N, C-alpha and C positions, 0 to 999 in steps of 0.2 A: 193669864195673857191673853188678849183677844187674837183671834186668827189673823188680822190684818198686821198687827205688831208682829207676830211670829213670822210673817213672811217677809217682812221688812229686814229682820234680823238675818234671816236665811239668805235674803238677796245680798245684804252688805258683806255677809261671809263668803259667799260664793265670788263676789266681786273682789274681795280681798285676796282670795286664793288664786282667782284668775291674774290678777296683777302679779302675785308672786311667781306663778307659772311662767307668765310673760318675762319677768325680769330674769328667771332662771335660765329660761330658753335664750334669751339675749345674752346673757353671760357666757352660757356653752358655746354659742354662735360665735361671739367674739373671741373665745379663748381658740375656737377652731380657725377662726380666720388669722388670729396672732401667729399659732403654730404652722399653719398652712402657707400663709401668704408672706407675714413679715419676717418668720423665721423658718420659712420652708427650706432654703437652701442649708441653713445651719443644721436643721435636723435630717436632712437628707444625707449630708455629710458624714453625720454620726451613724446614721443606718448603714450607709456604705462602708464605714470603718469597722462595724459591727461584724459585716460578712467578709471583711478583708482581714487577712492576718499577715504579719511580717515574720518570716522565717529565717533566722540566721542560718548562713552556709559556712560551715567550718573551713578556715583556710589551712591548707597542708603546712605543716611545720618545716621549718628548714632542715636540709640534709646536712650531715656533719662528716666531713672528710679527713683522712691523716693528710701528711704533708705530700705523699705521692698521689692523692686522688683516691685512694680506696674509701668505700663507703663504711662508715663506722656507725652512723644511726640514720634511719630514713623512716618515712610513714608509709604504711601498707593499708588498704581497705578494710573497714572493720564495720559489723553490725552491732550497734548500741540500742538498748530498750529504756525509752522514757515513760513516765508515769506523769499524766495532767490530773492532778487530784480533784480539780473543778469539774471534770466530765464524768468520773465514775459515780456509781451510786453509794459505794461503801469501800473506802480505803482497805480495811481488812479483807473484804472478799476479793478485791483486786490483788492484793498480794498473795492470797491463798492461791488464787489461779495462775500467778506469774511463777509461784514456788514450784506449782506442780510440773510446769512446762520446763522450766530450767533446774529442775531436781536439786533445789538447794532449800535450806530450813527457812521457813517463815521468819523466824527470828532475825535472821540475817538481812532478810529485806526490810524488816521493820526498824532495823538500826539504822539502813540508809536514809529511810524516809524520816526518821527522827531528826537527823543533821539538817533537815530543810524545815524543822518547825517554825523558824522565823521568817521564811520566805513565803511571799504571796502565793495562795492555792493553784493560781492558775500559770505559775512559773514551773515548766516541767522538771521533773525529778529524774536524774540519771540513775536509773534503777539496776541496769546490769550492762557490761561491755564485752564485746568480742563474743557475740551469739553464733553458734553454728548456723549454717543454712536451714537445716530442718527446725531448729527453734525458731528462727526468724519467720519460716513460712507458716508455723503454727499460730503465732500472733497476727499474723496477715489474715489468715482465715477466719480469726474470732474477732477482726474488727467492728462487725454489726454489734454483737453481745458485749464488747469490751472495747468501746471507743476512747477508753483512758490510755490506752497503750498505744505507742508509735514506735515504730522502728526507723531509725536513723542511719543513713549510710555515712559512715564517718573515717577516721583515720586512726591506726593504731601505730604506735612507735615500736620499731625493732630495733634492738641494739645487736649488731652482727657479731660482736666478739663474745656475746654472753658476759660473763663475770670479768672477762679481761678488760681492763680500762674502766670498770665501774666507778671508782672513785674519781676519775677524770670527767667522764660523761655525765654522771649523777642520773637522776630519774625524773618522771613526772609525777605529779600529783593532783588530786581533783581540786579544783578552788573551793575554799571554805565558806561558810554563809556569811561570816563577819567580813570576809574579804570582798565579797559582792555587795554587802552593805555599807561600805565606805563611801564617803561622797566622792563623787567623778570615778569611781570604779570602772575600769574597762571590762570587767569580767562579768561574764553569765554563768547561770547555773550549768554545770556539767563541763565547764572549760577546764581543760589541763594546763598546768603551768608548772615550770621547773621548780624542783625542790632541792635539787643538790647539783654539784659539779659544774660544768659548763652549761647544762641545760638550765641552771638557775642563774649563773653570772651573765649569760647571754640571751635570757629570755625574750627580752623585748625584740631583739633582732631575730630570733628564731620562730616566735609565735606568729609574725605577719598579722594581717587585719581580715577580720571575717567579713563575707559577703553577705547579701540579703536577697531574700526571694518573698515576692508578695503573690498570695494565692487567696482565691476565693474558698470559703469554707461553706459547708451545708449547716443544718440546724444542729448536726451532731458535732461541729466543729471539724470534720474532716476535709482536708483539701479537695476541690473538685475542678479547679482551672488554675492555671498559672497566668498572671497578669504582668510580672515584670521580675527581672533578675539583675542585681547589682553584682558585678564580679568583685571578689575580695583581692588581697593581696597576699600572694604565699609568703611565708617566713624566708628569710634569706639564708644561703647556703653558708655554712661555716667551714673554713679549712684550718684545721689544727697544726701546731708544729711537731705533733706526735709522729712516731714512725711506729706504724701496726706492727711490723714484723720484730721490730725491737722490743716493743710493748709485749707482745705475745710471748717472746722468750723469756722477758723477765718474770711474766706470771707464771710460765711454766716451771722456772727454776725455784720459784718460793711456793710451789704446791706443798701442802703440808707443814709450812712453817708460818711463823708470825713475824712479821717485818716489813721492810719497805725498801724499794729501791727507787732512785732518782737518777735520770741521765738527762743532762742538758749540753747544748753548744755554749762554751765559755766565751765564745766571741760576742754573742748577743744575748744570751739567755734562754734560747729557744729550747722548750722542754721535749726531749725527744721519747721519754718514758718516765711514766710516774705510777709506781705500784704499791699497793698496801694490801698485805696478805694478814688473814683470810680475807676474801671478797664476797660479794654478792652478787645475785644476776638481776640487773635492773629490769629485764623482762617481766619480772614478777609485778612490778609497778605499773607494766604498761596498760593493764587492766585493773580493776579494783583488787587491792591486795587482801587475800584471805586472812582471816584473823590468827589462824595457826601458822600461818606463813611469818606474819609480823612477830608473833609471840616468840617464834623460832628465832628470828634476827636478833630480836633485843635482848633474849636470855641467853643467848650465846656467850659463854664465858670469855671468848676472843675477840668479841666486839666487831663482826665484819663490816659494820656500817661505819667504822670510825677509820678515818684516813690517816693512817699512821706516819705518812711521809710529811704531813705539815700539822697535824692536829695532836701529835703526841711527843713528848719533850724527854730527852733521856741524857744521861752523862755521857759525853762523846769520848771518854776515854783518851787513848794516846794519840787519837786524830787531832785533838787540841794542841799537841806539842807543836804544831806549825805556827799556832798563834803565839805561844811561848818563846818560840826562837825567834819570831819576827820582833817582839817586844824587847827581847835582851839585844839583839843587833842594832835596832832602832834608838834604843837608851844607852848604847855603848857600855854596858854593864858585862859584854862578853864579845869576844871576836871569833873569827872562824879557826884561830889557831889556839884558843885558849882549850885546856883540856881538863878532864876530871876522871879520877880514878874511881872504878867501880868495882867493888869487891863483894857485891851482892846486897849491901845494905848501907844505910848512912843514919847519923844521928842529927836531928833537928828538935830544937824546942823540948829537950828531954826525953825524946821520945825516938826510938827506932823505926826507920821507914825501909822496907824491903823492895828490892828490884824484881821484877818478874823473873828475871834469870837468878837461881840461887848461887851459883858460882862467881856472879858479875860478868862485866864485859872487859875489865881491865881499862887502860886508858883510852878515852873516848874524847873526841871534839864535837862540833856542833853537827857537822855532816854525818859523822860515824854515829853520834847518838841518834839521829833520825832514822838511819838505815837499820840500827838494831833495836831501836826503841827503848834506850836505856832510861830506866826511870831515876836512878841515882843522878845521872847528869841534870834532869829536869827539875829534880827536887831542889838541887843547889841553885839552879838558875831562878826559880820560882821564889827561893827565900831572898836571893838578891833585888829581885823585881818589886816584890810585896804585892798585895792583893789589889791596892789601888791602881797600879799600872797594869796588872795583869786584866783588871775589869775595863780599862781605859782602852787597852789594844782589842780585847774581846768586841767593845762597841765600834772599833774602827772598821773589824771585818764584819760588821752590822749583825753581831750575834746579839740575842736579847731582843730583837724587835722583829716584827713581820717583815718577810722579803718582798711584799707587794705583789704575790702572783695573782693571776686572776682568777681565783677561787676563793669561796668564802669560808670563814672557820679557821682562819690560819692562827696557831698558837705563836706567843712572843718566844717561849723559853725563858731562861733566867741567867743573869749574869750577876753573881753576888758580890757584895763589897761590905763594908763596915756600916754605911748608912742603911742597906737593905736589912742587915742582921738586927740592928737597934729598932728600926720600924717594924718588921714583920716577926722576929723571933723574940724581941724584947730582951735581947741580951747582947753583950759586945761580941765582935768578931775575936775568934781565937787564933793565934799566929800558926798553929798546927792544921787549921783548914788551910791556909795557903798553900801548903805542902801537897794537900790532896788536891787541890783545883789545879796546880801546875802540871798534873799528868791527867787533866780531864774528868776528875772524881769529884767528890763532895757535893755541894749545893749547886755546881754548875750543870744546867740544862739546855739541850739544843734539839732542834728537829732535823730529821734527815735533810730536808729542803735547805735549811740554814746551813747545813755543812757542805751542801753542793755548791751554793753561792759563795761560801768561803774559799773553797778548794778551786772554783772558776777564777776567783781574784788571783789566787796564785799562779794558776795556769796561764791567764792572760796577761801577765805582767803588772798587775796592779789595778784593774777596773772592775768595779763593783757593778754587776749587770743585775737587771731585774727579770727573773724567770717568768716566763708567760706560755700560754697555750694556744694561743690564736694567732695565726700568721697575719703580719700587717699590723698587728696592734699598736696603738700610740703610746710610746714608753719615753720615760724621761731618759735624757742622755746618760751614759754610764758614769759613775762618780769615780773619781780618782781615790785610790787607797791612800791614806795619809801616812806614807812611810817615806824615809830617806831613800835617794837613789842607791841600788845595789844591794838592798836587805834581801830581796826575793832570790837572787840568783844562788846564793849557798844553800838556800832552804829546797829549791827546785832541783839542786845537784843530789841533795840528801834525799829527796823522795825518789829520784830516778835510782839511787843506790839500793832503796828499799826493796825494789822489785828486780832489778837487773844485776846489783851486786850480791851480797851475801846477807841481804836484810830479811824481814820477817813477811815480805809480801811476795816471796819468789813464786808462789802458786798461783800468781796473777800474770804471770810471764806469758807473753804471746809471742811465737815465732815470726818474725818478719814486722813486728810492730813493738816498739818502746813504750812501755807504760810506766808512769810514775804515780806512786801512792803512798798511803800511809795506812797500816792497820791499827785496829783499836780492840783492846778487850776490856770490858767494864765489869768490875766485881758488883755482884747483887747483894752479897752478903759478905761481912768484913772476915778477912784472912789474915793471920799474922805475916805470913809470907804468900807467894803465889801458889795457887793450888789449881790442878786440872779439875774441872767441875762436870766434865762430861758424864760422869757416872752418877752425879747426884740427881735428885728429882729435879723437874724441869724448872720451877720456880726458883730453884736455888743454883742454876746454872748461870754462867757469865753471858753479859751481852756481847755481840760480835759486830765490829764494824770494818769497813775498807772504803777510804775514800781516795779518788784516783783521777787521773787525766791520760789521754793519748791523742796523737804521738806526743811523746814527751818535748821534742823540739818545736812543734807547732801545733798545740792542742786543738783538737776539733770536737772532743767530747769528754765531758766529766762524768763519772759513774761512782755513785755512792750507794754502799750495800749495808744495811742494818738489819741483823738477825736478832730478834728478842729471844732471849735465852739460848742463843744459838750456839755459844761456847766462845773458841778463840777466834779472832779476825783472820788470822792468817790461814786457819784451817776450813772455817766456815763461809766467810764473807768474801775473802779474795779471789776463790775459784767461781764464784757467780759472777763477778765483774769481768774475769777472764772470758766466761762464755759469752757474756754481753758484748765485748771488744771483739771476739771473732764473728759474732753475729752482724754487728754494724760495719766492721772493716772486713775487707777481703785479702787476707795476708798473701795468698796465692797470686794475688794480682798486684803486689805491692803494697801500699798504704791508701788506696782508694776508697772514699768513703761509700758507704751503701746508698747511694742516691737515686 
C-alpha cells in the first residue's frame, strides 16, 4: 500500500474515533443534564432520605389497676440492645463481642438472630433486654468499632404481685417474624405483645401507638441530629374488677396445693378473684425468657401455665346436686315434702350404690338431702328424671358451654347424654351411668368458673350473669334461668342449712356472716363404698369442692374452691372459702363489704 493511501486510512479511523468520542461525551453530558436538571429534585430527595432515618419511639403500655386503683402492672424504663446486621462486618464476630459483655453463651444469641432469618437485614434485631447500666455503657463506648449495636431506652413490664394473679394478667412475648410479615401487620421487629390473660385479651387497648423520630445519620448510620419527633399515643389504662387483697389471700391459701378459686359478684358477674395453683411469675417473660426457665415451666408435672379455673374440667361431685334438685322440682317429679329413707345404700338397675355415710341418713326430704349431701336421695331423684332431663337442666344452667369470660382458652366442659355416647363413645348410654351423673360423677365435667356462674344464678334468684374482669365492659344483659317460680327458694334454704345447720359445710361458718354453700367430694378411683383417701398416694386422693355465696339473704360474693386431690370438700375446700369471706367482709363491723 502506498504511503498516501495509508494516511487516508489512518485519517478515516481517527475521524471515526473522534466522532465516537464526541457522541460518547454528548451522551454523558446528556445523562448528567437529565440527572442534575430534569430529575435533580427527585434524586436530591432520595439522597436526603438516604441520610435521614425514621426511628420508632415505643409507646408506654397501659397500666393495669385493681378495682380499688391499686397498680397491678406498669411499665418501667429499661435498656435494650439491638443489632443492625447491615452495619457490621461479620455477624458472628458481633455476636461474640456481645456475648462477652453480656456474659451469655454465643449460641443463645445466635438462636435469637436465627429467628430473624426471614426479616430484611437492615431491620434491627432485639438481641437482649433489661441491660444493666454498666453493660449499656460498655456498648456505648464501643460504638466506633461496633456501629451495628444500638442501646434503646424502652419500657419493661413489671407485674407487682409476682406470681399472684399471673393467670389473670398473663404476660408479654416478642412478636414473631411471621406476625410481622402478615399483610398490614402493625408490628415491628422487637415489639412486645400480649400472649396470655388480660394482656392478650386487651392487647389493642394496652399497646397504644408508637411515635416516630426523624434523625440525620452519618456515613456509619449513627444519629447525629434530630430533625423532628411525632409523639405517640400511650396505651389506655385498664381497671379490673379484681380485688387485689382477696386475690392475694386466695393465692396464699392455695400455696403448695393444686387447684383453683373463683370469686365473683353474683349481681353482675364481676370477678373479684381468679386463682389457679400452681402459678408462675410473669416477670420471667418481661425480658426474653431463658431456655432453662421455659423448660422448667413446660416440664413441671403440675402444669403451672395452665389456668385451672377455666381450662381444666372436672367432675363437680355433690355440688351438682343443686341442678338435680332444681330439675326435680321444675319437672314435678318431687316436692319439698317427699322423703326418701337412706340406710347407707340403694339398689338401682341391678347394682348397689352406696351413700358417702355408711350408716345412712334416715328419712330425708330435699332440703335435708342438700344439707347432709345424701347420695341415696339423689340416686332416686336421678333415676326418676333420666339422663335426658338431667342434661337439659344442666344446659339451662349453662354447663357444657363457655361462660363468655373476657379471657381466651376457656374449656366447654361436658354434659353427657345418649346422643353424645353414641357419637363419641360408639356405644349406647347405660342406665347405671345416670345414677353416677345424679351425684356429679361419671362423664359429667365442669370448670370451676362454670360452677361459679351456676352458683351465682342460684344466689341472685335465677339470673345468668357473664363473668368479666374489666370494669365497665360491654356485656349482654343477664339471661333469666328457665325455671318455674319458686324452684330456687327451697334449694337456697338447703344450702343455708349446709353451713349453718348440721350440714357438711360447717367448716365455712363465719361469725356475723351467713354463708350458704355446697360441698363436693369426687372419687378419683372407684370404691364400692365411701372411703377416706387422705392416706393414699396423691394421685389416688379425692378431689375437693366447695361452692358458696354470702350473705345468704342478699348475696354479694360467690366463692368456689376446687382442690385437685385435696380430699374432702368439707375438710379441705370449705375452710378456704371461710378465710376468703373473712377477708372480703368485715364481720366485726357487721356485713360491710371490703370496698
